[in-house]
C-alpha positions as CSV (number, residue, x, y, z in Angstrom):
1,M,29.8,30.3,-12.3
2,N,28.0,29.5,-9.0
3,F,25.7,26.4,-8.9
4,D,24.5,26.8,-5.4
5,F,22.0,29.2,-3.7
6,S,22.9,32.6,-2.5
7,D,23.5,33.2,1.2
8,D,20.2,35.1,1.3
9,Q,18.5,31.8,0.0
10,K,20.5,29.8,2.4
11,Q,19.4,31.9,5.2
12,L,15.9,31.5,4.3
13,R,16.3,27.9,4.3
14,D,17.8,28.0,7.9
15,E,14.7,30.2,8.8
16,A,12.2,27.6,7.4
17,R,13.9,24.8,8.7
18,R,13.8,26.3,12.5
19,F,10.2,27.3,11.9
20,L,8.9,23.9,10.5
21,T,11.0,22.0,13.1
22,E,9.2,23.7,15.8
23,K,5.7,23.8,14.2
24,C,5.7,20.5,12.1
25,P,7.5,17.5,14.2
26,P,6.2,14.1,13.3
27,K,3.5,14.3,16.0
28,A,1.8,17.1,13.9
29,V,1.8,15.1,10.9
30,R,0.4,12.2,13.0
31,A,-2.2,14.3,14.3
32,V,-3.6,14.8,11.0
33,I,-3.5,11.1,10.1
34,D,-5.3,10.0,13.5
35,G,-7.7,13.0,13.8
36,K,-10.6,14.4,11.9
37,A,-8.9,17.6,10.6
38,P,-8.0,17.4,7.0
39,Y,-4.9,19.5,7.4
40,D,-2.9,21.6,10.0
41,R,-4.8,24.9,9.9
42,E,-2.5,26.4,12.5
43,L,0.4,25.4,10.5
44,W,-0.8,26.8,7.2
45,K,-1.8,30.1,8.8
46,G,1.9,30.2,10.2
47,L,3.3,29.8,6.8
48,A,1.2,32.3,5.5
49,D,2.7,34.8,8.5
50,M,6.1,33.9,7.8
51,G,5.5,35.0,4.2
52,F,6.0,31.8,2.9
53,L,2.9,31.1,0.7
54,G,3.5,34.1,-1.2
55,V,7.2,33.9,-1.9
56,A,6.8,33.5,-5.6
57,I,3.7,35.9,-5.8
58,P,4.6,39.4,-7.1
59,E,4.0,42.3,-4.7
60,A,1.3,43.7,-7.0
61,F,-0.7,40.7,-6.0
62,G,0.2,40.5,-2.4
63,G,3.1,38.4,-2.3
64,S,6.7,39.1,-1.5
65,G,7.9,38.7,-5.2
66,A,11.1,37.0,-4.2
67,G,11.1,34.5,-6.8
68,H,11.1,30.7,-7.6
69,L,14.6,30.2,-6.3
70,E,13.3,31.0,-2.9
71,L,10.4,28.8,-3.5
72,C,12.4,26.0,-4.3
73,V,14.2,26.7,-1.1
74,I,10.9,26.5,1.0
75,A,9.9,23.2,-0.9
76,E,12.7,21.4,0.2
77,E,12.2,22.3,3.8
78,M,8.5,21.4,3.2
79,G,9.5,17.9,1.9
80,R,11.7,17.3,5.0
81,A,9.1,18.1,7.4
82,L,6.2,16.3,5.5
83,A,4.0,19.4,6.3
84,P,0.4,18.2,6.2
85,V,-1.2,21.3,4.4
86,P,-2.4,22.1,0.8
87,F,0.9,23.6,-0.1
88,S,1.9,22.1,-3.2
89,S,-1.7,22.1,-4.8
90,T,-2.2,25.7,-3.7
91,V,1.1,27.3,-4.6
92,Y,2.8,24.9,-7.3
93,L,-0.4,24.3,-9.1
94,A,-3.2,26.9,-8.6
95,A,-1.2,29.8,-8.2
96,E,1.3,28.9,-11.0
97,A,-1.8,28.6,-13.4
98,L,-3.0,32.0,-12.4
99,L,0.5,33.6,-12.7
100,L,0.6,32.1,-16.4
101,A,-2.7,32.6,-17.6
102,G,-5.0,34.5,-15.4
103,S,-6.6,37.7,-16.0
104,D,-5.7,40.7,-13.6
105,A,-9.3,40.6,-12.1
106,Q,-8.6,36.7,-11.6
107,K,-5.1,37.5,-10.3
108,Q,-6.4,40.2,-7.9
109,K,-9.3,38.0,-6.4
110,W,-7.1,34.9,-5.8
111,L,-3.4,35.6,-5.3
112,P,-3.5,38.0,-2.4
113,A,-5.9,35.4,-0.7
114,I,-3.4,32.6,-1.1
115,A,-0.6,34.6,0.0
116,Q,-2.6,35.6,3.3
117,G,-3.6,32.0,3.7
118,N,-7.1,32.8,3.1
119,A,-7.6,30.7,0.0
120,I,-6.7,27.0,-0.9
121,G,-6.8,26.1,-4.4
122,T,-5.8,22.9,-6.5
123,L,-5.7,21.7,-10.2
124,A,-8.5,19.2,-11.2
125,L,-6.9,17.5,-14.1
126,F,-7.2,13.7,-13.7
127,E,-10.4,11.5,-14.4
128,G,-9.3,8.3,-12.6
129,S,-6.3,6.2,-13.1
130,G,-3.7,7.0,-16.0
131,N,-1.4,10.0,-17.1
132,P,-1.8,13.6,-18.0
133,S,-3.3,13.7,-21.8
134,P,-5.7,15.6,-23.7
135,K,-7.5,12.4,-24.8
136,A,-8.1,11.5,-21.1
137,I,-10.1,14.8,-20.3
138,K,-13.8,13.8,-20.5
139,L,-15.4,16.6,-18.2
140,T,-16.9,19.2,-20.8
141,A,-17.4,22.6,-21.1
142,A,-20.1,24.6,-23.1
143,N,-20.9,28.3,-23.0
144,G,-18.9,28.6,-19.7
145,V,-20.7,25.7,-17.9
146,L,-18.9,22.6,-16.8
147,N,-20.4,18.9,-16.5
148,G,-18.2,16.0,-15.3
149,T,-16.2,14.5,-12.7
150,K,-12.7,14.8,-11.6
151,K,-10.6,12.4,-9.4
152,P,-8.4,12.4,-7.6
153,V,-7.8,16.0,-7.1
154,A,-5.2,16.8,-4.4
155,D,-6.7,18.8,-1.4
156,G,-9.9,19.0,-3.3
157,A,-12.3,18.5,-0.5
158,I,-10.7,21.5,1.3
159,A,-10.2,24.1,-1.7
160,D,-11.8,27.1,-2.1
161,F,-11.1,27.2,-5.9
162,A,-9.8,25.0,-8.7
163,I,-8.2,25.2,-12.0
164,V,-10.3,22.7,-14.1
165,A,-9.3,21.1,-17.4
166,A,-12.2,20.7,-19.9
167,R,-12.9,19.7,-23.2
168,T,-14.8,22.1,-25.5
169,G,-14.3,20.3,-28.9
170,S,-14.3,16.8,-30.7
171,T,-11.5,17.4,-33.1
172,G,-8.8,15.1,-31.2
173,R,-6.5,17.9,-31.0
174,D,-5.0,19.6,-28.0
175,T,-6.7,22.8,-28.8
176,D,-9.9,21.2,-27.8
177,I,-8.8,21.6,-23.8
178,A,-9.4,24.9,-22.0
179,L,-8.7,25.7,-18.6
180,Y,-11.5,27.1,-16.2
181,L,-11.3,28.9,-12.9
182,V,-14.1,27.5,-10.5
183,D,-15.4,28.8,-7.2
184,L,-15.8,25.4,-5.3
185,T,-18.5,26.9,-3.3
186,S,-20.8,27.4,-6.3
187,E,-24.0,25.5,-6.8
188,G,-23.7,22.3,-8.6
189,V,-20.2,21.2,-7.1
190,E,-19.8,18.3,-5.0
191,A,-16.7,17.1,-3.6
192,K,-16.2,13.9,-1.6
193,A,-12.9,12.8,0.2
194,L,-11.2,9.7,-0.9
195,T,-9.1,7.3,0.9
196,S,-5.1,7.4,-0.1
197,I,-1.7,5.9,0.9
198,D,-1.0,9.2,2.6
199,P,-3.7,10.2,5.1
200,S,-1.7,13.5,5.7
201,R,-2.7,14.9,2.2
202,N,-6.0,15.0,1.4
203,Q,-7.4,13.7,-1.8
204,A,-10.9,14.0,-3.1
205,E,-13.5,13.5,-6.0
206,I,-15.5,16.5,-7.4
207,S,-18.5,16.5,-9.4
208,F,-19.6,19.2,-11.7
209,K,-23.3,19.6,-12.6
210,N,-24.0,22.7,-14.8
211,V,-21.5,24.8,-12.9
212,K,-20.6,28.2,-14.1
213,A,-16.8,28.9,-14.7
214,E,-14.4,31.4,-15.8
215,L,-12.2,30.8,-18.7
216,L,-8.5,30.8,-17.6
217,G,-6.3,32.0,-20.5
218,A,-7.0,31.5,-24.3
219,A,-9.8,28.8,-24.9
220,N,-7.5,26.8,-27.3
221,E,-4.3,27.1,-25.3
222,G,-5.5,25.0,-22.2
223,W,-3.2,22.0,-22.6
224,S,-0.3,24.3,-23.6
225,I,-0.6,26.3,-20.2
226,L,-1.5,22.9,-18.5
227,S,1.9,21.4,-19.8
228,Q,4.0,24.6,-18.3
229,V,2.1,24.3,-15.1
230,L,3.0,20.9,-14.9
231,D,6.6,21.4,-15.7
232,R,6.7,24.2,-13.1
233,A,5.2,22.0,-10.5
234,A,7.7,18.9,-11.3
235,V,10.7,21.2,-10.3
236,L,9.1,22.4,-7.1
237,I,7.8,19.1,-6.2
238,G,11.2,17.6,-6.9
239,F,12.6,19.8,-4.2
240,E,10.0,18.4,-1.8
241,Q,11.1,14.9,-2.7
242,V,14.8,15.9,-2.3
243,G,14.1,17.0,1.1
244,G,12.4,14.0,2.1
245,S,15.0,11.8,0.7
246,D,17.7,13.6,2.7
247,R,15.8,13.4,5.9
248,A,15.2,9.6,5.2
249,L,18.9,9.2,4.7
250,E,19.4,11.0,7.9
251,M,17.0,8.9,10.0
252,G,18.6,5.7,8.5
253,R,22.1,7.1,9.3
254,D,21.2,8.0,13.0
255,Y,19.5,4.8,13.6
256,A,22.7,2.9,12.2
257,L,24.8,4.7,14.9
258,D,22.7,4.1,17.6
259,R,21.7,0.7,17.2
260,I,24.0,-2.1,18.6
261,A,24.1,-5.7,17.5
262,F,26.4,-8.4,18.3
263,G,28.5,-5.9,20.4
264,R,28.8,-3.2,17.4
265,Q,27.1,-0.3,15.8
266,I,24.8,-1.7,12.9
267,G,26.4,1.2,11.0
268,S,29.6,-0.5,10.9
269,F,28.5,-4.0,9.0
270,Q,29.1,-3.6,5.2
271,A,25.4,-4.4,4.1
272,V,24.1,-1.4,6.1
273,K,26.9,0.9,4.8
274,H,26.3,0.0,1.1
275,M,22.5,0.9,1.8
276,L,23.2,4.2,3.0
277,A,26.0,4.9,0.4
278,D,23.3,3.9,-2.4
279,M,20.5,6.2,-0.3
280,Y,23.2,9.1,-0.4
281,V,24.0,8.7,-4.4
282,S,20.5,8.8,-5.3
283,A,19.5,11.8,-3.1
284,T,22.5,13.4,-4.4
285,L,22.0,13.1,-8.1
286,A,18.2,14.0,-7.5
287,R,19.5,17.3,-5.9
288,S,21.8,17.8,-8.9
289,N,19.0,17.7,-11.5
290,C,16.5,19.6,-9.4
291,Y,19.1,22.5,-9.1
292,Y,19.2,22.3,-13.0
293,G,15.4,22.6,-13.0
294,A,15.4,25.4,-10.5
295,W,17.7,27.2,-12.9
296,A,15.6,26.7,-15.7
297,L,12.5,27.6,-13.9
298,S,13.7,30.9,-12.2
299,T,15.2,32.0,-15.7
300,N,12.3,30.8,-17.8
301,A,15.0,29.0,-20.0
302,S,14.0,27.0,-23.0
303,E,15.5,23.8,-21.2
304,L,13.1,23.9,-18.8
305,P,10.8,20.8,-20.2
306,E,13.7,18.6,-20.5
307,A,15.1,20.0,-17.0
308,A,11.5,19.5,-15.2
309,A,11.4,16.0,-16.5
310,A,15.0,14.9,-15.4
311,A,14.3,16.6,-12.2
312,R,11.0,14.8,-11.7
313,I,12.4,11.4,-12.8
314,S,15.6,11.6,-10.3
315,A,13.7,12.8,-7.4
316,T,10.9,10.6,-7.7
317,Q,13.4,7.5,-7.5
318,A,15.4,9.0,-4.7
319,F,12.4,9.6,-2.3
320,Q,11.1,6.2,-3.0
321,H,14.5,4.7,-2.8
322,C,15.7,6.3,0.4
323,S,12.1,6.1,2.3
324,K,12.0,2.3,1.3
325,N,15.9,1.9,2.7
326,N,15.0,3.8,5.6
327,I,12.7,1.4,6.6
328,Q,15.3,-1.5,5.9
329,V,18.0,-0.1,8.0
330,H,15.5,0.3,10.8
331,G,14.7,-3.5,10.4
332,G,11.7,-4.8,12.0
333,M,11.2,-1.6,14.3
334,G,11.0,0.1,10.8
335,F,7.6,-1.4,9.7
336,T,5.8,-0.3,13.0
337,W,3.3,2.3,13.3
338,E,5.3,3.8,16.3
339,F,8.4,4.6,14.3
340,D,8.2,7.4,11.7
341,C,9.6,5.7,9.0
342,H,6.3,4.9,7.2
343,L,5.3,8.6,6.9
344,Y,8.2,9.0,4.5
345,Y,7.4,6.0,2.8
346,R,3.5,7.1,2.1
347,R,4.6,10.5,1.2
348,S,7.2,9.1,-1.4
349,N,4.4,6.9,-3.1
350,A,1.8,9.4,-3.1
351,V,3.9,12.3,-4.7
352,A,5.1,9.8,-7.0
353,V,1.9,9.7,-8.8
354,G,0.4,13.1,-8.2
355,L,1.8,14.6,-11.6
356,G,1.6,11.5,-13.5
357,S,3.5,8.2,-13.1
358,L,7.2,8.0,-13.5
359,S,7.1,6.2,-16.6
360,Y,4.9,8.9,-18.0
361,W,7.9,11.5,-17.1
362,E,10.7,9.3,-18.7
363,D,8.5,9.0,-21.7
364,Q,8.2,12.8,-21.7
365,L,11.9,13.4,-21.3
366,I,12.7,11.0,-24.3
367,E,10.3,12.6,-26.5
368,R,11.4,16.3,-25.5
369,M,15.1,15.4,-26.1
370,R,14.4,13.7,-29.4
371,Q,12.5,16.8,-30.6
372,K,15.2,19.2,-29.5
373,N,18.0,17.4,-31.2
374,A,15.7,17.0,-34.3
375,A,15.3,20.7,-34.2
């Protein structure tokens, strides 16, 4: 049994790495952080031209129809480069929700636009601090009209449309939650940018006041659909975290080999060796769990819920660990603005809460394994 990507998928990874190395060096990330542009528009268009935005979108809806394994490969390279574009919100969340529950008309309207780089999408779930939960959703929907506020919404200030989780009833059951597709240029929508730990990725607060919206999927299946979207996104963002972990490890290794102290490379000191070894172990463990998640995602296996939670947990821990230890290996220089270490540390902490906290996913894994064992 082959547990690795195919030769074609590895070739795609190499192609993506060459493209991102050229088009998205650290100075491109810094240009977004230091400038007024909310994302790198040129890079976004380039990703569309390369076919990366539509890699998991079927050909019937304007994509290449390659599949989720190919998307995992692309995701890893996006994480290595810290690409300052709305890739995860548009491709992992909005597009996946459309693929799972959208009508043919909704798919025909938005999926080709995503693949061509002409539309940015997002998922509007959170309403302040806290983890994903039906009880946490207060925004209401009545007769297809939305009222309420969502924050933070990834790339909400630059998105063209959003998949919005809304409350339709008061029974306290999961069936009270429905998903709605909203054109964010509609009257009654107001988006305001928020400050976050990672300025290279936009966060926003979106208010809805008597906004007309289209139902996405069945009215009583919103939470079920949302749970599937979050599982899929957990695997895909896990690959971004693995890519970031590997790059942080490489940065620390290279610096340890170049930096001389007391007449020796600092990489020859036992404390630094141990630090780098621990980084390698955590990154490798995360990769193993993400590969399992990739298999479950690409085959739509029944094990996806557990695999997604395991990938999310290990990848989050690895990225935070590697990005923090990369700073430690660099010593005092690692804490300065001029070095790129903080870019990875910022991203690691931002993505760690984007789908819910680490403890939330740990609880999910325990509960899913308990349910599976009880079945």
